[in-house]
mmCIF file of the C-alpha atoms, coordinates in Angstrom:
data_MODEL
# 
_entry.id   MODEL 
# 
loop_
_atom_site.group_PDB 
_atom_site.id 
_atom_site.type_symbol 
_atom_site.label_atom_id 
_atom_site.label_alt_id 
_atom_site.label_comp_id 
_atom_site.label_asym_id 
_atom_site.label_entity_id 
_atom_site.label_seq_id 
_atom_site.pdbx_PDB_ins_code 
_atom_site.Cartn_x 
_atom_site.Cartn_y 
_atom_site.Cartn_z 
_atom_site.occupancy 
_atom_site.B_iso_or_equiv 
_atom_site.pdbx_formal_charge 
_atom_site.auth_seq_id 
_atom_site.auth_comp_id 
_atom_site.auth_asym_id 
_atom_site.auth_atom_id 
_atom_site.pdbx_PDB_model_num 
ATOM 1  C CA . MET A 1 1  ? -10.338 9.855   -2.272  1.00 0.00 ? 1  MET A CA 1 
ATOM 2  C CA . PHE A 1 2  ? -8.613  7.484   -4.125  1.00 0.00 ? 2  PHE A CA 1 
ATOM 3  C CA . ILE A 1 3  ? -8.194  4.362   -2.286  1.00 0.00 ? 3  ILE A CA 1 
ATOM 4  C CA . VAL A 1 4  ? -5.605  1.341   -3.083  1.00 0.00 ? 4  VAL A CA 1 
ATOM 5  C CA . VAL A 1 5  ? -5.987  -1.907  -1.406  1.00 0.00 ? 5  VAL A CA 1 
ATOM 6  C CA . ASN A 1 6  ? -3.168  -4.402  -1.699  1.00 0.00 ? 6  ASN A CA 1 
ATOM 7  C CA . THR A 1 7  ? -4.362  -7.969  -0.747  1.00 0.00 ? 7  THR A CA 1 
ATOM 8  C CA . ILE A 1 8  ? -1.891  -10.343 0.440   1.00 0.00 ? 8  ILE A CA 1 
ATOM 9  C CA . THR A 1 9  ? -2.308  -14.000 1.385   1.00 0.00 ? 9  THR A CA 1 
ATOM 10 C CA . ALA A 1 10 ? -0.149  -15.140 4.539   1.00 0.00 ? 10 ALA A CA 1 
ATOM 11 C CA . SER A 1 11 ? 0.063   -16.793 7.779   1.00 0.00 ? 11 SER A CA 1 
ATOM 12 C CA . GLY A 1 12 ? 2.141   -17.276 11.021  1.00 0.00 ? 12 GLY A CA 1 
ATOM 13 C CA . PRO A 1 13 ? 5.482   -16.074 10.885  1.00 0.00 ? 13 PRO A CA 1 
ATOM 14 C CA . ALA A 1 14 ? 5.267   -14.483 7.353   1.00 0.00 ? 14 ALA A CA 1 
ATOM 15 C CA . LEU A 1 15 ? 2.183   -12.876 8.032   1.00 0.00 ? 15 LEU A CA 1 
ATOM 16 C CA . GLN A 1 16 ? 3.767   -10.990 11.101  1.00 0.00 ? 16 GLN A CA 1 
ATOM 17 C CA . ALA A 1 17 ? 6.955   -10.271 8.800   1.00 0.00 ? 17 ALA A CA 1 
ATOM 18 C CA . MET A 1 18 ? 4.364   -8.589  6.259   1.00 0.00 ? 18 MET A CA 1 
ATOM 19 C CA . VAL A 1 19 ? 3.017   -6.483  8.977   1.00 0.00 ? 19 VAL A CA 1 
ATOM 20 C CA . GLU A 1 20 ? 6.227   -5.191  10.318  1.00 0.00 ? 20 GLU A CA 1 
ATOM 21 C CA . SER A 1 21 ? 7.701   -4.429  6.772   1.00 0.00 ? 21 SER A CA 1 
ATOM 22 C CA . PHE A 1 22 ? 4.565   -2.052  6.042   1.00 0.00 ? 22 PHE A CA 1 
ATOM 23 C CA . ARG A 1 23 ? 4.900   -0.602  9.635   1.00 0.00 ? 23 ARG A CA 1 
ATOM 24 C CA . ARG A 1 24 ? 8.744   0.447   8.760   1.00 0.00 ? 24 ARG A CA 1 
ATOM 25 C CA . ALA A 1 25 ? 7.419   1.585   5.632   1.00 0.00 ? 25 ALA A CA 1 
ATOM 26 C CA . ALA A 1 26 ? 4.460   3.954   6.591   1.00 0.00 ? 26 ALA A CA 1 
ATOM 27 C CA . PRO A 1 27 ? 6.602   6.891   7.892   1.00 0.00 ? 27 PRO A CA 1 
ATOM 28 C CA . GLU A 1 28 ? 8.285   7.302   4.301   1.00 0.00 ? 28 GLU A CA 1 
ATOM 29 C CA . MET A 1 29 ? 4.836   7.683   2.663   1.00 0.00 ? 29 MET A CA 1 
ATOM 30 C CA . ARG A 1 30 ? 4.064   10.659  4.413   1.00 0.00 ? 30 ARG A CA 1 
ATOM 31 C CA . GLN A 1 31 ? 6.599   12.355  2.189   1.00 0.00 ? 31 GLN A CA 1 
ATOM 32 C CA . PHE A 1 32 ? 3.900   12.314  -0.669  1.00 0.00 ? 32 PHE A CA 1 
ATOM 33 C CA . SER A 1 33 ? 2.119   15.107  -1.313  1.00 0.00 ? 33 SER A CA 1 
ATOM 34 C CA . GLY A 1 34 ? -1.727  14.021  -1.503  1.00 0.00 ? 34 GLY A CA 1 
ATOM 35 C CA . PHE A 1 35 ? -0.884  10.962  1.151   1.00 0.00 ? 35 PHE A CA 1 
ATOM 36 C CA . LEU A 1 36 ? -3.460  10.534  3.613   1.00 0.00 ? 36 LEU A CA 1 
ATOM 37 C CA . GLY A 1 37 ? -2.526  7.437   5.420   1.00 0.00 ? 37 GLY A CA 1 
ATOM 38 C CA . LEU A 1 38 ? -1.932  3.488   5.518   1.00 0.00 ? 38 LEU A CA 1 
ATOM 39 C CA . GLU A 1 39 ? -3.987  0.947   7.417   1.00 0.00 ? 39 GLU A CA 1 
ATOM 40 C CA . ILE A 1 40 ? -3.339  -2.677  7.903   1.00 0.00 ? 40 ILE A CA 1 
ATOM 41 C CA . TRP A 1 41 ? -6.626  -4.739  8.039   1.00 0.00 ? 41 TRP A CA 1 
ATOM 42 C CA . LEU A 1 42 ? -5.825  -8.535  8.935   1.00 0.00 ? 42 LEU A CA 1 
ATOM 43 C CA . GLY A 1 43 ? -8.027  -11.223 8.357   1.00 0.00 ? 43 GLY A CA 1 
ATOM 44 C CA . ASP A 1 44 ? -8.143  -14.938 7.926   1.00 0.00 ? 44 ASP A CA 1 
ATOM 45 C CA . GLY A 1 45 ? -5.596  -16.263 5.769   1.00 0.00 ? 45 GLY A CA 1 
ATOM 46 C CA . GLY A 1 46 ? -3.746  -12.739 5.480   1.00 0.00 ? 46 GLY A CA 1 
ATOM 47 C CA . LEU A 1 47 ? -3.801  -9.033  5.219   1.00 0.00 ? 47 LEU A CA 1 
ATOM 48 C CA . ARG A 1 48 ? -4.954  -6.025  3.419   1.00 0.00 ? 48 ARG A CA 1 
ATOM 49 C CA . ALA A 1 49 ? -2.862  -2.869  3.021   1.00 0.00 ? 49 ALA A CA 1 
ATOM 50 C CA . VAL A 1 50 ? -5.231  0.165   2.387   1.00 0.00 ? 50 VAL A CA 1 
ATOM 51 C CA . SER A 1 51 ? -3.824  3.188   1.438   1.00 0.00 ? 51 SER A CA 1 
ATOM 52 C CA . ARG A 1 52 ? -5.778  6.213   0.800   1.00 0.00 ? 52 ARG A CA 1 
ATOM 53 C CA . TRP A 1 53 ? -4.792  9.555   -1.129  1.00 0.00 ? 53 TRP A CA 1 
ATOM 54 C CA . GLU A 1 54 ? -6.590  12.687  -2.269  1.00 0.00 ? 54 GLU A CA 1 
ATOM 55 C CA . SER A 1 55 ? -6.626  11.387  -6.182  1.00 0.00 ? 55 SER A CA 1 
ATOM 56 C CA . ARG A 1 56 ? -5.436  8.770   -8.441  1.00 0.00 ? 56 ARG A CA 1 
ATOM 57 C CA . GLU A 1 57 ? -2.658  11.332  -9.604  1.00 0.00 ? 57 GLU A CA 1 
ATOM 58 C CA . ALA A 1 58 ? -1.307  11.759  -6.042  1.00 0.00 ? 58 ALA A CA 1 
ATOM 59 C CA . PHE A 1 59 ? -0.987  7.881   -5.407  1.00 0.00 ? 59 PHE A CA 1 
ATOM 60 C CA . GLN A 1 60 ? 0.669   7.529   -9.084  1.00 0.00 ? 60 GLN A CA 1 
ATOM 61 C CA . GLN A 1 61 ? 3.927   9.827   -7.640  1.00 0.00 ? 61 GLN A CA 1 
ATOM 62 C CA . TYR A 1 62 ? 4.351   6.697   -4.941  1.00 0.00 ? 62 TYR A CA 1 
ATOM 63 C CA . PRO A 1 63 ? 5.017   3.648   -7.786  1.00 0.00 ? 63 PRO A CA 1 
ATOM 64 C CA . ARG A 1 64 ? 7.449   5.860   -9.881  1.00 0.00 ? 64 ARG A CA 1 
ATOM 65 C CA . SER A 1 65 ? 9.420   6.661   -6.670  1.00 0.00 ? 65 SER A CA 1 
ATOM 66 C CA . GLU A 1 66 ? 12.695  5.364   -5.211  1.00 0.00 ? 66 GLU A CA 1 
ATOM 67 C CA . VAL A 1 67 ? 10.937  4.797   -1.827  1.00 0.00 ? 67 VAL A CA 1 
ATOM 68 C CA . PHE A 1 68 ? 8.747   1.985   -3.885  1.00 0.00 ? 68 PHE A CA 1 
ATOM 69 C CA . ARG A 1 69 ? 11.669  0.338   -5.139  1.00 0.00 ? 69 ARG A CA 1 
ATOM 70 C CA . ARG A 1 70 ? 13.048  0.398   -1.836  1.00 0.00 ? 70 ARG A CA 1 
ATOM 71 C CA . HIS A 1 71 ? 9.639   -1.019  0.047   1.00 0.00 ? 71 HIS A CA 1 
ATOM 72 C CA . HIS A 1 72 ? 9.322   -3.782  -3.039  1.00 0.00 ? 72 HIS A CA 1 
ATOM 73 C CA . HIS A 1 73 ? 12.971  -5.175  -3.116  1.00 0.00 ? 73 HIS A CA 1 
ATOM 74 C CA . GLY A 1 74 ? 14.041  -2.977  -6.087  1.00 0.00 ? 74 GLY A CA 1 
ATOM 75 C CA . MET A 1 75 ? 10.671  -3.434  -8.296  1.00 0.00 ? 75 MET A CA 1 
ATOM 76 C CA . ASP A 1 76 ? 9.591   -0.693  -10.389 1.00 0.00 ? 76 ASP A CA 1 
ATOM 77 C CA . GLY A 1 77 ? 5.621   0.542   -9.814  1.00 0.00 ? 77 GLY A CA 1 
ATOM 78 C CA . GLU A 1 78 ? 4.808   -1.572  -12.967 1.00 0.00 ? 78 GLU A CA 1 
ATOM 79 C CA . GLN A 1 79 ? 6.490   -4.858  -11.883 1.00 0.00 ? 79 GLN A CA 1 
ATOM 80 C CA . ALA A 1 80 ? 5.228   -4.867  -8.378  1.00 0.00 ? 80 ALA A CA 1 
ATOM 81 C CA . LEU A 1 81 ? 1.671   -3.382  -9.508  1.00 0.00 ? 81 LEU A CA 1 
ATOM 82 C CA . ARG A 1 82 ? 1.150   -6.835  -12.002 1.00 0.00 ? 82 ARG A CA 1 
ATOM 83 C CA . ALA A 1 83 ? 2.688   -9.216  -9.475  1.00 0.00 ? 83 ALA A CA 1 
ATOM 84 C CA . ALA A 1 84 ? 0.094   -8.097  -6.614  1.00 0.00 ? 84 ALA A CA 1 
ATOM 85 C CA . HIS A 1 85 ? -3.376  -8.331  -6.060  1.00 0.00 ? 85 HIS A CA 1 
ATOM 86 C CA . ILE A 1 86 ? -4.185  -4.752  -5.856  1.00 0.00 ? 86 ILE A CA 1 
ATOM 87 C CA . THR A 1 87 ? -8.017  -3.216  -6.022  1.00 0.00 ? 87 THR A CA 1 
ATOM 88 C CA . PHE A 1 88 ? -8.742  0.448   -6.845  1.00 0.00 ? 88 PHE A CA 1 
ATOM 89 C CA . TYR A 1 89 ? -11.532 2.204   -5.687  1.00 0.00 ? 89 TYR A CA 1 
ATOM 90 C CA . GLU A 1 90 ? -12.927 5.927   -5.313  1.00 0.00 ? 90 GLU A CA 1 
ATOM 91 C CA . GLY A 1 91 ? -14.285 6.970   -1.822  1.00 0.00 ? 91 GLY A CA 1 
ATOM 92 C CA . GLU A 1 92 ? -15.828 9.435   0.054   1.00 0.00 ? 92 GLU A CA 1 
ATOM 93 C CA . ILE A 1 93 ? -15.966 9.689   3.957   1.00 0.00 ? 93 ILE A CA 1 
ATOM 94 C CA . MET A 1 94 ? -19.973 10.329  5.016   1.00 0.00 ? 94 MET A CA 1 
ATOM 95 C CA . ALA A 1 95 ? -19.464 10.800  8.587   1.00 0.00 ? 95 ALA A CA 1 
# 
């Protein structure tokens, strides 16, 4: 499993706006083959948007899509990924 973690620093109304933005975007993510799920983790000072994919290749179709551009105010995947604090992981569900 391929995991993408986007760490976003925000608080108060800005944090709530980010959560709502992800909530609106999540249903469109289901159209991508290999998409396994999206979670929002709230913590001190911000959030982590954690998306799970079957593989890196499955994930890579999302930042190349028009859906991604809509979700990121017109930025393409390369621009958005450079501007964000993104961490990639390979994972395995053990239990």
